[in-house]
C-alpha positions in Angstrom: 19.1 15.9 -3.4 16.0 14.8 -5.4 15.6 18.1 -7.1 19.2 18.7 -7.8 19.6 15.2 -9.7 16.7 16.0 -11.7 14.1 13.7 -9.9 10.6 15.4 -9.0 8.5 14.4 -6.3 5.1 12.6 -7.3 2.0 15.1 -5.7 -1.3 14.4 -5.5 -2.0 16.9 -8.2 0.1 14.9 -10.6 -1.5 11.7 -10.0 -4.9 13.4 -10.8 -3.3 15.0 -13.8 -2.1 11.0 -14.6 -5.8 10.0 -14.1 -7.0 12.4 -16.6 -4.6 11.9 -19.3 -5.3 8.2 -19.0 -2.1 7.4 -17.9 -1.9 4.0 -15.7 -0.7 4.7 -12.1 1.6 2.3 -10.6 1.6 1.2 -6.8 3.6 -1.2 -4.4 3.8 -1.8 -0.6 6.9 -1.2 0.8 7.5 -1.4 5.0 11.7 -0.4 5.0 14.1 2.1 3.6 16.3 -0.6 1.3 13.0 -1.7 -0.6 11.8 2.1 -0.5 14.7 2.6 -2.3 14.5 0.2 -5.1 11.4 0.8 -5.5 11.9 4.7 -5.5 14.8 4.6 -8.1 12.6 1.8 -10.5 10.0 4.7 -10.8 7.1 3.6 -9.2 4.5 6.6 -8.7 3.1 5.6 -5.2 4.4 3.4 -2.4 1.9 2.3 0.2 3.2 1.3 3.8 0.4 -1.2 4.0 -0.9 -2.9 7.2 -0.3 -6.0 5.2 3.1 -5.7 7.1 1.4 -7.3 10.0 1.4 -10.4 7.5 4.4 -10.3 5.5 6.9 -8.5 8.2 5.6 -9.8 11.6 3.6 -13.2 10.8 0.1 -12.3 12.0 -3.0 -14.0 10.1 -4.6 -10.8 9.6 -3.8 -7.3 9.9 -5.6 -6.3 12.8 -2.7 -6.6 15.7 -0.4 -4.2 14.1 0.0 -0.9 16.3 0.3 3.1 15.3 3.9 2.7 16.7 5.3 -0.2 14.5 3.4 1.2 11.6 4.8 4.5 12.1 8.2 3.4 12.2 7.6 1.4 8.9 6.6 4.6 7.4 9.5 6.8 8.6 11.9 4.1 7.0 10.1 4.3 3.7 10.0 7.9 3.7 13.7 8.0 4.3 14.3 5.8 1.2 12.2 8.1 -1.3 13.0 11.0 -3.3 10.4 10.3 -6.0 7.3 8.3 -5.0 4.6 9.4 -3.2 4.3 7.8 0.3 1.0 7.0 1.7 0.5 5.6 5.1 -2.2 2.7 6.1 -3.9 3.6 8.8 -4.3 0.4 11.3 -7.2 -0.8 12.6 -8.7 1.8 15.9 -6.2 4.1 14.5 -9.3 5.9 13.1 -12.4 4.3 13.8 -13.1 5.3 17.7 -13.5 9.0 17.0 -12.8 12.0 14.4 -10.4 13.2 17.2 -8.3 9.9 17.3 -8.1 9.6 13.5 -7.0 13.5 13.5 -4.6 12.8 16.1 -2.8 9.3 14.5 -3.3 10.8 10.9 -1.3 13.7 11.9 1.5 11.4 13.3 2.1 9.9 10.1 2.7 13.4 8.1 4.4 14.8 11.2 6.6 12.1 12.8 7.0 9.6 9.6 7.2 11.7 6.6 3.9 10.3 4.9 2.7 12.6 2.4 -0.9 11.0 2.7 -2.9 8.4 4.5 -5.4 5.5 3.8 -8.5 4.7 5.0 -10.6 1.6 5.0 -14.2 1.8 4.8 -17.0 3.9 2.5 -19.8 5.6 3.5 -19.2 5.3 7.0 -16.2 7.0 6.5 -16.8 9.8 4.6 -16.8 12.3 7.5 -13.4 11.4 9.1 -12.2 11.5 5.7 -13.9 15.3 4.9 -12.0 16.3 8.3 -8.8 15.1 7.3 -8.8 16.6 4.3 -9.9 20.0 5.5 -7.0 19.9 7.6 -4.5 19.4 4.9 -4.0 16.0 5.0 -4.5 13.9 1.5 -6.7 10.5 1.9 -6.6 7.6 0.0 -9.8 5.6 0.3 -10.2 1.8 0.5 -13.8 0.0 -0.3 -14.5 -3.8 -1.5 -13.0 -6.1 0.5 -11.3 -4.1 3.5 -9.1 -6.1 5.6 -10.0 -4.7 8.8 -13.0 -5.7 8.4 -12.4 -9.3 7.4 -14.4 -11.0 10.5 -17.5 -9.2 9.2 -16.8 -10.2 5.0 -15.8 -14.0 6.6 -13.2 -14.1 4.2 -11.8 -12.6 1.0 -14.9 -12.6 -1.1 -15.4 -10.3 -4.3 -17.3 -7.3 -3.7 -20.2 -6.3 -6.1 -21.8 -9.6 -7.1 -25.1 -8.6 -5.4 -27.4 -5.5 -6.1 -26.7 -4.3 -2.8 -23.1 -4.3 -2.7 -23.0 -2.5 -5.8 -25.1 0.2 -4.7 -23.1 0.7 -1.9 -19.7 0.7 -3.6 -20.8 3.1 -6.3 -22.4 5.4 -3.3 -19.0 5.1 -1.5 -17.1 5.9 -4.1 -18.8 9.2 -4.9 -19.4 10.0 -1.3 -15.4 9.6 -0.5 -14.7 11.7 -4.1 -16.7 14.5 -2.4 -15.5 14.3 0.6 -11.6 15.3 -1.0 -10.3 11.4 -1.5 -7.6 12.0 -4.0 -7.7 8.1 -5.0 -9.1 5.0 -3.5 -8.0 1.4 -3.3 -11.0 -0.9 -4.8 -10.0 -4.5 -3.5 -11.5 -7.4 -4.8 -14.4 -5.8 -6.7 -16.1 -7.2 -9.7 -14.4 -5.9 -12.7 -17.2 -4.2 -14.4 -18.5 -2.7 -11.3 -14.6 -1.5 -10.9 -15.1 -0.1 -14.6 -18.1 2.2 -13.7 -16.9 3.4 -10.4 -13.8 4.6 -12.4 -15.4 6.2 -15.1 -17.8 7.8 -12.7 -15.3 9.4 -10.6 -13.7 12.7 -12.1 -11.2 13.9 -9.2 -10.3 10.8 -7.6 -8.4 7.9 -9.1 -8.7 4.2 -8.6 -6.2 1.6 -7.5 -7.3 -1.4 -8.4 -6.1 -4.8 -6.4 -8.1 -7.7 -8.0 -10.4 -5.3 -9.5 -9.9 -5.5 -13.3 -7.5 -3.7 -15.6 -10.2 -0.8 -15.8 -9.1 1.1 -12.8 -6.7 4.0 -13.0 -3.8 2.1 -11.6 -2.6 -1.2 -9.8 -1.3 -2.0 -6.5 0.2 -5.6 -4.9 1.9 -6.3 -2.4 6.0 -6.2 -2.9 6.4 -9.7 -0.9 4.0 -11.4 -3.7 5.5 -10.2 -6.6 8.9 -11.3 -5.7 7.9 -14.4 -4.5 8.9 -14.1 -0.8 7.1 -15.4 2.2 3.9 -18.3 1.9 4.6 -20.1 -1.9 1.3 -21.4 -1.3 -0.9 -17.8 -1.0 -1.5 -17.0 -4.4 -4.9 -15.0 -5.3 -5.9 -15.0 -8.7 -4.9 -11.5 -8.8 -1.1 -12.1 -7.8 1.4 -12.2 -10.7 4.7 -13.4 -9.6 7.4 -11.1 -11.2 10.4 -13.2 -9.3 10.9 -16.0 -6.9 13.6 -14.8 -4.6 12.8 -17.2 -1.7 15.0 -20.3 -3.4 17.6 -17.9 -4.4 17.8 -16.6 -0.8 17.9 -20.1 0.8 20.3 -21.2 -1.7 22.6 -18.0 -0.5 22.2 -19.1 3.0 23.2 -22.6 2.4 26.0 -21.9 0.6 27.5 -19.3 3.5 26.7 -22.2 6.1 28.9 -24.4 4.0 31.6 -22.6 3.5 32.0 -21.8 6.8 31.6 -25.3 8.1 34.6 -26.2 5.5 36.7 -23.4 6.8 36.3 -21.9 3.2 35.2 -18.3 4.2 36.6 -16.2 5.2 39.4 -16.2 2.8 42.8 -14.2 3.6 41.4 -11.1 1.3 38.3 -11.4 3.6 40.3 -10.9 6.7 42.4 -8.4 8.4 46.0 -9.8 9.0 48.7 -7.5 10.8 
């Protein structure tokens, strides 16, 4: 249907052409069919089915508990809701770290069973062999360096990366190594702005997607719930910009429904089926 109505699927090649042309790349998360349709119709370049679903959909306090089966279900729903956007599945904790065989099997599931076009893997230099092998097998990979939420217990909290020389060196070497391994893009999360800019400039065949990493990245990603004002209203990192405040809108609709049912105002005759 997408091709018949003039829509064209975003591809890895088109993403890299955007980088080369200096055209900013747009990415948002989605976890369900209807949200994916809205994002797709609006013209988003890529949809990340993030393991952030653990937090914003399932109510966990970290991304660690979400499983492959749950992530695959979210991904399949999103894939069914898109015609144009490139769908990227976030590899959840322990779905790729234990062994290369584990990573291949689970990444393959995302493409074969869940309709994803690429997978995202957290980690820098230590993940290069895994990324390289997946790409060799025809599985496009988005990397993820800087603050990596699956390693939050090691970081001890959401701390900006790239402040110290050792961290800067690791980030720069990881970015170049991931590019060489074949990653077509990489998320830079909570990375000091100048370091993110240097990394972006140094990469020729991999696009950088920032989240809390400044304006010089090739593109930006945010969690859809955050930009819509859904969820924890007290959670607002500096990099989050809210474009809507839907929580009170939804609450008001629910309260009006409750009042109408209690008063007998709902349903009206025209909302019922008389004989």
